[in-house]
C-alpha atoms as an extended CHARMM CRD file, in Angstrom:
* protein
*
       212  EXT
         1         1  MET       CA             -0.0570000000       -0.0340000000       -0.0530000000  PROA      1               0.0000000000
         2         2  PRO       CA              1.5630000000        3.4410000000       -0.8640000000  PROA      2               0.0000000000
         3         3  ILE       CA              2.2590000000        5.9220000000        1.7860000000  PROA      3               0.0000000000
         4         4  THR       CA              0.0170000000        8.9030000000        1.7910000000  PROA      4               0.0000000000
         5         5  THR       CA              0.3680000000       10.0090000000        5.2720000000  PROA      5               0.0000000000
         6         6  VAL       CA              3.2680000000       11.3300000000        7.0190000000  PROA      6               0.0000000000
         7         7  LEU       CA              3.7060000000       11.7950000000       10.8030000000  PROA      7               0.0000000000
         8         8  PHE       CA              6.1550000000       13.8150000000       12.7830000000  PROA      8               0.0000000000
         9         9  ASP       CA              7.4650000000       14.2030000000       15.8430000000  PROA      9               0.0000000000
        10        10  LEU       CA              8.2580000000       17.7910000000       16.6140000000  PROA      10              0.0000000000
        11        11  ASP       CA             11.5090000000       18.4910000000       18.8560000000  PROA      11              0.0000000000
        12        12  GLY       CA             14.5860000000       17.2900000000       17.7010000000  PROA      12              0.0000000000
        13        13  THR       CA             12.6910000000       16.0080000000       14.3290000000  PROA      13              0.0000000000
        14        14  ILE       CA             11.5860000000       19.1100000000       12.1880000000  PROA      14              0.0000000000
        15        15  VAL       CA             12.1370000000       21.9440000000       14.8930000000  PROA      15              0.0000000000
        16        16  ASP       CA             15.4270000000       22.0760000000       16.5990000000  PROA      16              0.0000000000
        17        17  THR       CA             14.2600000000       22.8820000000       19.7660000000  PROA      17              0.0000000000
        18        18  ASN       CA             17.7540000000       20.9370000000       21.4210000000  PROA      18              0.0000000000
        19        19  GLU       CA             19.3660000000       23.6700000000       23.1210000000  PROA      19              0.0000000000
        20        20  LEU       CA             16.2670000000       25.0860000000       24.1310000000  PROA      20              0.0000000000
        21        21  ILE       CA             15.1960000000       21.7260000000       26.0240000000  PROA      21              0.0000000000
        22        22  VAL       CA             18.4570000000       21.0640000000       27.5660000000  PROA      22              0.0000000000
        23        23  ARG       CA             18.6870000000       24.8440000000       28.8080000000  PROA      23              0.0000000000
        24        24  SER       CA             15.3420000000       24.7560000000       30.1640000000  PROA      24              0.0000000000
        25        25  PHE       CA             16.0030000000       21.5630000000       32.0800000000  PROA      25              0.0000000000
        26        26  LEU       CA             18.9890000000       22.6090000000       33.5050000000  PROA      26              0.0000000000
        27        27  HSD       CA             17.6040000000       25.6450000000       34.4560000000  PROA      27              0.0000000000
        28        28  THR       CA             14.6100000000       24.0750000000       35.9110000000  PROA      28              0.0000000000
        29        29  LEU       CA             16.5540000000       21.2490000000       38.0370000000  PROA      29              0.0000000000
        30        30  GLU       CA             19.3310000000       24.2660000000       39.7260000000  PROA      30              0.0000000000
        31        31  GLY       CA             18.8650000000       24.0420000000       43.3070000000  PROA      31              0.0000000000
        32        32  GLU       CA             16.1010000000       21.6180000000       43.4690000000  PROA      32              0.0000000000
        33        33  THR       CA             18.3920000000       18.6380000000       43.6200000000  PROA      33              0.0000000000
        34        34  GLU       CA             20.9430000000       17.1300000000       45.5390000000  PROA      34              0.0000000000
        35        35  ARG       CA             22.8270000000       16.7230000000       42.6520000000  PROA      35              0.0000000000
        36        36  ALA       CA             23.8640000000       19.1490000000       39.5540000000  PROA      36              0.0000000000
        37        37  PHE       CA             22.7610000000       17.9340000000       36.2290000000  PROA      37              0.0000000000
        38        38  THR       CA             24.5900000000       18.1690000000       33.0550000000  PROA      38              0.0000000000
        39        39  ARG       CA             23.8180000000       18.3150000000       29.5790000000  PROA      39              0.0000000000
        40        40  GLU       CA             24.8320000000       14.7930000000       29.1840000000  PROA      40              0.0000000000
        41        41  ASP       CA             22.5230000000       13.7030000000       31.8750000000  PROA      41              0.0000000000
        42        42  ILE       CA             19.5200000000       15.4840000000       29.9610000000  PROA      42              0.0000000000
        43        43  ILE       CA             19.7730000000       14.0550000000       26.3760000000  PROA      43              0.0000000000
        44        44  PRO       CA             19.4250000000       10.6020000000       26.7820000000  PROA      44              0.0000000000
        45        45  HSD       CA             15.8730000000       11.3960000000       28.2810000000  PROA      45              0.0000000000
        46        46  MET       CA             14.8170000000       13.9510000000       25.5340000000  PROA      46              0.0000000000
        47        47  GLY       CA             11.7410000000       12.9540000000       23.9250000000  PROA      47              0.0000000000
        48        48  PHE       CA              9.8380000000       11.5750000000       26.9890000000  PROA      48              0.0000000000
        49        49  ALA       CA              6.6290000000       13.4140000000       28.6540000000  PROA      49              0.0000000000
        50        50  LEU       CA              8.1220000000       16.3920000000       30.6420000000  PROA      50              0.0000000000
        51        51  MET       CA              6.5610000000       15.1110000000       34.2340000000  PROA      51              0.0000000000
        52        52  GLU       CA              7.6450000000       11.9290000000       33.5560000000  PROA      52              0.0000000000
        53        53  GLN       CA             11.2920000000       13.4480000000       33.1410000000  PROA      53              0.0000000000
        54        54  LEU       CA             11.0010000000       15.8700000000       36.1280000000  PROA      54              0.0000000000
        55        55  ARG       CA              9.6730000000       12.6080000000       38.3000000000  PROA      55              0.0000000000
        56        56  PHE       CA             13.2740000000       10.8270000000       37.1340000000  PROA      56              0.0000000000
        57        57  PHE       CA             15.4900000000       13.6570000000       37.5230000000  PROA      57              0.0000000000
        58        58  THR       CA             13.5200000000       14.7060000000       41.0990000000  PROA      58              0.0000000000
        59        59  GLY       CA             12.5240000000       11.3570000000       42.3510000000  PROA      59              0.0000000000
        60        60  GLN       CA              9.8070000000       12.7840000000       43.6490000000  PROA      60              0.0000000000
        61        61  GLU       CA              6.0160000000       12.4330000000       42.3900000000  PROA      61              0.0000000000
        62        62  GLN       CA              4.7890000000       16.0840000000       42.4280000000  PROA      62              0.0000000000
        63        63  VAL       CA              6.4070000000       17.8990000000       40.2160000000  PROA      63              0.0000000000
        64        64  ASP       CA              3.6050000000       20.6910000000       38.9520000000  PROA      64              0.0000000000
        65        65  GLU       CA              5.4830000000       23.5420000000       40.2930000000  PROA      65              0.0000000000
        66        66  LEU       CA              9.0660000000       22.6650000000       38.6580000000  PROA      66              0.0000000000
        67        67  ALA       CA              6.5700000000       22.1890000000       35.2880000000  PROA      67              0.0000000000
        68        68  VAL       CA              5.3150000000       25.7050000000       35.3210000000  PROA      68              0.0000000000
        69        69  LYS       CA              9.3600000000       26.8030000000       36.3950000000  PROA      69              0.0000000000
        70        70  TYR       CA             10.2800000000       24.9210000000       33.4050000000  PROA      70              0.0000000000
        71        71  ARG       CA              7.3050000000       25.8320000000       30.8480000000  PROA      71              0.0000000000
        72        72  THR       CA              8.0170000000       29.7540000000       32.3040000000  PROA      72              0.0000000000
        73        73  PHE       CA             11.4600000000       29.5140000000       31.2730000000  PROA      73              0.0000000000
        74        74  ASN       CA             10.8810000000       27.8010000000       28.2340000000  PROA      74              0.0000000000
        75        75  GLN       CA              8.2320000000       29.9860000000       26.7460000000  PROA      75              0.0000000000
        76        76  SER       CA             10.4680000000       33.0780000000       27.2710000000  PROA      76              0.0000000000
        77        77  LYS       CA             13.5110000000       31.6780000000       25.5360000000  PROA      77              0.0000000000
        78        78  HSD       CA             11.5070000000       29.9440000000       22.7070000000  PROA      78              0.0000000000
        79        79  ASP       CA             11.8740000000       32.4070000000       20.0200000000  PROA      79              0.0000000000
        80        80  GLU       CA             15.6870000000       33.1500000000       20.8010000000  PROA      80              0.0000000000
        81        81  LEU       CA             16.5200000000       29.7270000000       20.5500000000  PROA      81              0.0000000000
        82        82  VAL       CA             13.8490000000       27.6960000000       18.1690000000  PROA      82              0.0000000000
        83        83  THR       CA             14.9370000000       27.1510000000       14.1930000000  PROA      83              0.0000000000
        84        84  GLU       CA             13.7250000000       24.5890000000       11.7960000000  PROA      84              0.0000000000
        85        85  PHE       CA             15.9500000000       21.9000000000       10.8690000000  PROA      85              0.0000000000
        86        86  PRO       CA             17.7300000000       22.0560000000        7.4240000000  PROA      86              0.0000000000
        87        87  HSD       CA             15.5890000000       21.3820000000        4.1230000000  PROA      87              0.0000000000
        88        88  VAL       CA             11.9920000000       20.6820000000        6.6390000000  PROA      88              0.0000000000
        89        89  PRO       CA             10.1810000000       23.6300000000        5.2050000000  PROA      89              0.0000000000
        90        90  GLU       CA             10.9520000000       22.7010000000        1.3190000000  PROA      90              0.0000000000
        91        91  VAL       CA             10.4580000000       19.1310000000        2.0690000000  PROA      91              0.0000000000
        92        92  LEU       CA              6.8640000000       19.6740000000        3.5810000000  PROA      92              0.0000000000
        93        93  ALA       CA              6.1040000000       21.9200000000        0.7790000000  PROA      93              0.0000000000
        94        94  GLU       CA              7.1660000000       19.4770000000       -1.8730000000  PROA      94              0.0000000000
        95        95  LEU       CA              5.2030000000       16.7640000000        0.3750000000  PROA      95              0.0000000000
        96        96  ALA       CA              2.1460000000       18.8510000000        0.1910000000  PROA      96              0.0000000000
        97        97  ARG       CA              2.4580000000       19.1660000000       -3.8240000000  PROA      97              0.0000000000
        98        98  ARG       CA              2.2020000000       15.4640000000       -4.2140000000  PROA      98              0.0000000000
        99        99  SER       CA             -0.6340000000       15.3110000000       -1.9100000000  PROA      99              0.0000000000
       100       100  ILE       CA              0.7500000000       13.6180000000        1.1820000000  PROA      100             0.0000000000
       101       101  ARG       CA             -0.9680000000       14.3050000000        4.1520000000  PROA      101             0.0000000000
       102       102  MET       CA              0.8710000000       15.4570000000        7.2710000000  PROA      102             0.0000000000
       103       103  GLY       CA              0.2490000000       16.1150000000       11.0410000000  PROA      103             0.0000000000
       104       104  VAL       CA              2.0290000000       16.2740000000       14.2740000000  PROA      104             0.0000000000
       105       105  VAL       CA              2.3230000000       13.7560000000       17.4180000000  PROA      105             0.0000000000
       106       106  THR       CA              4.4040000000       14.9960000000       20.1310000000  PROA      106             0.0000000000
       107       107  ASN       CA              4.7050000000       14.9650000000       23.8180000000  PROA      107             0.0000000000
       108       108  LYS       CA              4.7560000000       18.6360000000       24.1550000000  PROA      108             0.0000000000
       109       109  ILE       CA              2.0600000000       20.6470000000       25.5040000000  PROA      109             0.0000000000
       110       110  ARG       CA             -0.1660000000       22.3150000000       22.5320000000  PROA      110             0.0000000000
       111       111  GLN       CA              0.8530000000       25.8750000000       23.1550000000  PROA      111             0.0000000000
       112       112  THR       CA              4.4800000000       25.5320000000       22.9800000000  PROA      112             0.0000000000
       113       113  THR       CA              3.6730000000       22.9710000000       19.7740000000  PROA      113             0.0000000000
       114       114  LEU       CA              2.0910000000       25.8940000000       18.2900000000  PROA      114             0.0000000000
       115       115  MET       CA              4.7890000000       28.2900000000       19.0280000000  PROA      115             0.0000000000
       116       116  GLY       CA              7.3030000000       26.3150000000       17.2510000000  PROA      116             0.0000000000
       117       117  LEU       CA              5.6030000000       25.3560000000       14.3270000000  PROA      117             0.0000000000
       118       118  ARG       CA              4.3880000000       28.5250000000       13.5180000000  PROA      118             0.0000000000
       119       119  LEU       CA              7.7050000000       29.9760000000       14.2960000000  PROA      119             0.0000000000
       120       120  CYS       CA              9.0300000000       28.1760000000       11.3610000000  PROA      120             0.0000000000
       121       121  GLY       CA              6.1080000000       28.7380000000        8.9350000000  PROA      121             0.0000000000
       122       122  ILE       CA              5.3370000000       25.1790000000        9.1150000000  PROA      122             0.0000000000
       123       123  GLU       CA              1.9530000000       25.0360000000       10.7930000000  PROA      123             0.0000000000
       124       124  SER       CA             -0.4170000000       25.0850000000        7.5850000000  PROA      124             0.0000000000
       125       125  TYR       CA              0.8700000000       22.0400000000        6.4260000000  PROA      125             0.0000000000
       126       126  MET       CA             -0.3770000000       20.0550000000        9.3470000000  PROA      126             0.0000000000
       127       127  GLU       CA             -3.8400000000       18.4140000000        8.8680000000  PROA      127             0.0000000000
       128       128  THR       CA             -3.8110000000       17.2490000000       12.6980000000  PROA      128             0.0000000000
       129       129  ILE       CA             -1.7390000000       18.1150000000       15.4390000000  PROA      129             0.0000000000
       130       130  VAL       CA             -1.9480000000       15.5500000000       18.4910000000  PROA      130             0.0000000000
       131       131  THR       CA             -0.2960000000       16.7380000000       21.6670000000  PROA      131             0.0000000000
       132       132  ALA       CA             -0.1560000000       15.6250000000       25.4190000000  PROA      132             0.0000000000
       133       133  ASP       CA             -2.6680000000       17.7080000000       26.2570000000  PROA      133             0.0000000000
       134       134  ASP       CA             -5.2070000000       15.6310000000       23.7970000000  PROA      134             0.0000000000
       135       135  VAL       CA             -4.3370000000       12.2170000000       24.8530000000  PROA      135             0.0000000000
       136       136  ALA       CA             -3.8300000000        9.8680000000       28.5660000000  PROA      136             0.0000000000
       137       137  ARG       CA             -0.7950000000        8.4970000000       27.5560000000  PROA      137             0.0000000000
       138       138  GLY       CA              2.0170000000       10.0300000000       25.4780000000  PROA      138             0.0000000000
       139       139  LYS       CA              4.8480000000        8.2360000000       23.6300000000  PROA      139             0.0000000000
       140       140  PRO       CA              5.9460000000        5.4020000000       23.7360000000  PROA      140             0.0000000000
       141       141  ASP       CA              2.5980000000        4.7910000000       24.2040000000  PROA      141             0.0000000000
       142       142  PRO       CA              1.2090000000        4.3490000000       20.5040000000  PROA      142             0.0000000000
       143       143  GLU       CA             -2.2020000000        6.3820000000       21.5030000000  PROA      143             0.0000000000
       144       144  ALA       CA             -1.1020000000        9.6200000000       19.9170000000  PROA      144             0.0000000000
       145       145  VAL       CA              0.0880000000        7.5650000000       17.0320000000  PROA      145             0.0000000000
       146       146  LEU       CA             -3.5410000000        6.1970000000       16.4760000000  PROA      146             0.0000000000
       147       147  LYS       CA             -5.3840000000        9.0900000000       17.3730000000  PROA      147             0.0000000000
       148       148  ALA       CA             -3.7590000000       11.0610000000       14.4500000000  PROA      148             0.0000000000
       149       149  LEU       CA             -4.5030000000        8.2550000000       12.1090000000  PROA      149             0.0000000000
       150       150  GLU       CA             -7.9290000000        8.3900000000       13.3880000000  PROA      150             0.0000000000
       151       151  GLN       CA             -8.4600000000       11.7560000000       12.7640000000  PROA      151             0.0000000000
       152       152  LEU       CA             -7.1490000000       11.5910000000        9.2660000000  PROA      152             0.0000000000
       153       153  GLY       CA             -9.1350000000        8.5310000000        8.3950000000  PROA      153             0.0000000000
       154       154  VAL       CA             -5.8920000000        6.8720000000        7.5910000000  PROA      154             0.0000000000
       155       155  ALA       CA             -5.4330000000        3.0880000000        7.7880000000  PROA      155             0.0000000000
       156       156  PRO       CA             -1.8180000000        2.3610000000       10.0270000000  PROA      156             0.0000000000
       157       157  GLU       CA             -0.0780000000        1.0380000000        6.4310000000  PROA      157             0.0000000000
       158       158  GLU       CA             -0.5090000000        3.7150000000        4.6230000000  PROA      158             0.0000000000
       159       159  ALA       CA              1.5420000000        6.3630000000        7.2710000000  PROA      159             0.0000000000
       160       160  LEU       CA              5.0010000000        6.9380000000        8.1590000000  PROA      160             0.0000000000
       161       161  MET       CA              5.9280000000        7.9710000000       11.8890000000  PROA      161             0.0000000000
       162       162  VAL       CA              9.3780000000       10.4130000000       11.9050000000  PROA      162             0.0000000000
       163       163  GLY       CA             11.3690000000       11.2420000000       14.7850000000  PROA      163             0.0000000000
       164       164  ASP       CA             14.4830000000       11.4990000000       16.5690000000  PROA      164             0.0000000000
       165       165  SER       CA             13.9390000000        9.1420000000       19.3980000000  PROA      165             0.0000000000
       166       166  LYS       CA             13.0900000000        5.5010000000       20.8090000000  PROA      166             0.0000000000
       167       167  TYR       CA              9.7900000000        7.0770000000       22.2450000000  PROA      167             0.0000000000
       168       168  ASP       CA              8.7810000000        8.1190000000       18.1840000000  PROA      168             0.0000000000
       169       169  ILE       CA             10.3350000000        4.4880000000       16.6390000000  PROA      169             0.0000000000
       170       170  ILE       CA              7.9940000000        2.4830000000       19.3770000000  PROA      170             0.0000000000
       171       171  ALA       CA              5.2030000000        4.2100000000       19.6230000000  PROA      171             0.0000000000
       172       172  GLY       CA              5.0360000000        4.3570000000       15.6150000000  PROA      172             0.0000000000
       173       173  ARG       CA              5.5940000000        0.5010000000       15.5610000000  PROA      173             0.0000000000
       174       174  ASP       CA              3.0540000000       -0.5260000000       18.1100000000  PROA      174             0.0000000000
       175       175  ALA       CA              0.2720000000        1.5400000000       16.0840000000  PROA      175             0.0000000000
       176       176  GLY       CA              0.9160000000       -0.6730000000       12.9820000000  PROA      176             0.0000000000
       177       177  VAL       CA              2.7380000000        2.4240000000       11.0550000000  PROA      177             0.0000000000
       178       178  LYS       CA              6.5000000000        2.1500000000        9.4980000000  PROA      178             0.0000000000
       179       179  THR       CA              9.1630000000        4.1220000000       11.3070000000  PROA      179             0.0000000000
       180       180  VAL       CA             11.8190000000        6.6090000000       10.3810000000  PROA      180             0.0000000000
       181       181  GLY       CA             14.6610000000        7.4010000000       12.4350000000  PROA      181             0.0000000000
       182       182  VAL       CA             16.5050000000       11.1690000000       11.9500000000  PROA      182             0.0000000000
       183       183  SER       CA             20.1100000000       10.5160000000       12.1560000000  PROA      183             0.0000000000
       184       184  TRP       CA             20.5490000000       14.3330000000       13.4400000000  PROA      184             0.0000000000
       185       185  SER       CA             19.3290000000       12.7740000000       16.5090000000  PROA      185             0.0000000000
       186       186  LEU       CA             21.1450000000       14.1680000000       19.5800000000  PROA      186             0.0000000000
       187       187  LYS       CA             21.0330000000       10.5210000000       20.7690000000  PROA      187             0.0000000000
       188       188  GLY       CA             22.7640000000        9.0910000000       17.5510000000  PROA      188             0.0000000000
       189       189  GLU       CA             22.1120000000        7.1390000000       14.7750000000  PROA      189             0.0000000000
       190       190  GLU       CA             23.4960000000        3.8240000000       16.2860000000  PROA      190             0.0000000000
       191       191  HSD       CA             21.0310000000        4.6310000000       19.0490000000  PROA      191             0.0000000000
       192       192  LEU       CA             18.0830000000        4.7660000000       17.0290000000  PROA      192             0.0000000000
       193       193  ARG       CA             19.1640000000        1.7550000000       14.8120000000  PROA      193             0.0000000000
       194       194  SER       CA             19.1710000000       -0.3080000000       17.7680000000  PROA      194             0.0000000000
       195       195  PHE       CA             15.2460000000        0.0120000000       18.0280000000  PROA      195             0.0000000000
       196       196  ASP       CA             14.7630000000       -1.1850000000       14.5850000000  PROA      196             0.0000000000
       197       197  PRO       CA             13.2720000000        1.4810000000       12.2860000000  PROA      197             0.0000000000
       198       198  ASP       CA             12.1750000000        0.6450000000        9.1720000000  PROA      198             0.0000000000
       199       199  TYR       CA             14.3220000000        3.5590000000        7.6910000000  PROA      199             0.0000000000
       200       200  ILE       CA             17.0510000000        5.9450000000        8.7650000000  PROA      200             0.0000000000
       201       201  ILE       CA             17.2850000000        9.3260000000        6.7470000000  PROA      201             0.0000000000
       202       202  HSD       CA             20.3060000000       11.3800000000        6.9960000000  PROA      202             0.0000000000
       203       203  ASP       CA             18.8730000000       14.6300000000        5.4050000000  PROA      203             0.0000000000
       204       204  MET       CA             15.0330000000       15.6100000000        5.5370000000  PROA      204             0.0000000000
       205       205  LYS       CA             15.1510000000       15.6400000000        1.4870000000  PROA      205             0.0000000000
       206       206  ASP       CA             15.9650000000       11.7540000000        2.2150000000  PROA      206             0.0000000000
       207       207  LEU       CA             12.2680000000       11.3520000000        2.8380000000  PROA      207             0.0000000000
       208       208  LEU       CA             11.2580000000       12.1880000000       -0.2870000000  PROA      208             0.0000000000
       209       209  GLU       CA             12.7480000000        9.1280000000       -1.5130000000  PROA      209             0.0000000000
       210       210  ILE       CA             10.9080000000        6.9450000000        0.6600000000  PROA      210             0.0000000000
       211       211  VAL       CA              7.3870000000        8.8340000000       -0.0360000000  PROA      211             0.0000000000
       212       212  ARG       CA              7.5210000000        8.5900000000       -3.9430000000  PROA      212             0.0000000000
């Protein structure tokens, strides 16, 4: 069955929020834990839901105040530190020209998801946007991917899930869609390969060879 639909993770996949996320965690955790965390501590956990990451790093169950601290800093620095990855706008435009349907499936909240899409000028390409606000269980649970497919009326066999983390690969696979790992993931290409994505791309333009 031909691919008619491409679902994208946001952070680290089409929108380069890597520096913003690392700085946001370092700011949030400073003075809140006995040990001082480094960039190297943060990067392996990027992609998982914010609340779960905060619980992991602090060992606390109640992290609502830390989430507010994170989001306040994150939003204040957003436009200064965020940009799209190379070739993203032109590849999305070409996919649209080919009548490929697109959506975003992310563990971020809707507010900052829309901020990133609008800043990079790519919101208009997305027919569906499924965020942490829309599901009970974030990735790696397949709920968000399945919800996006349901909203589009698309069978899993027609879709790709493109992402930079194991959470994207696992969620896509468990939803029955083919998966694409991006080699520019901060976690590294070999890390992604260990979760057996169907494809690895080294440039966003490589996606055009998969979606013919």
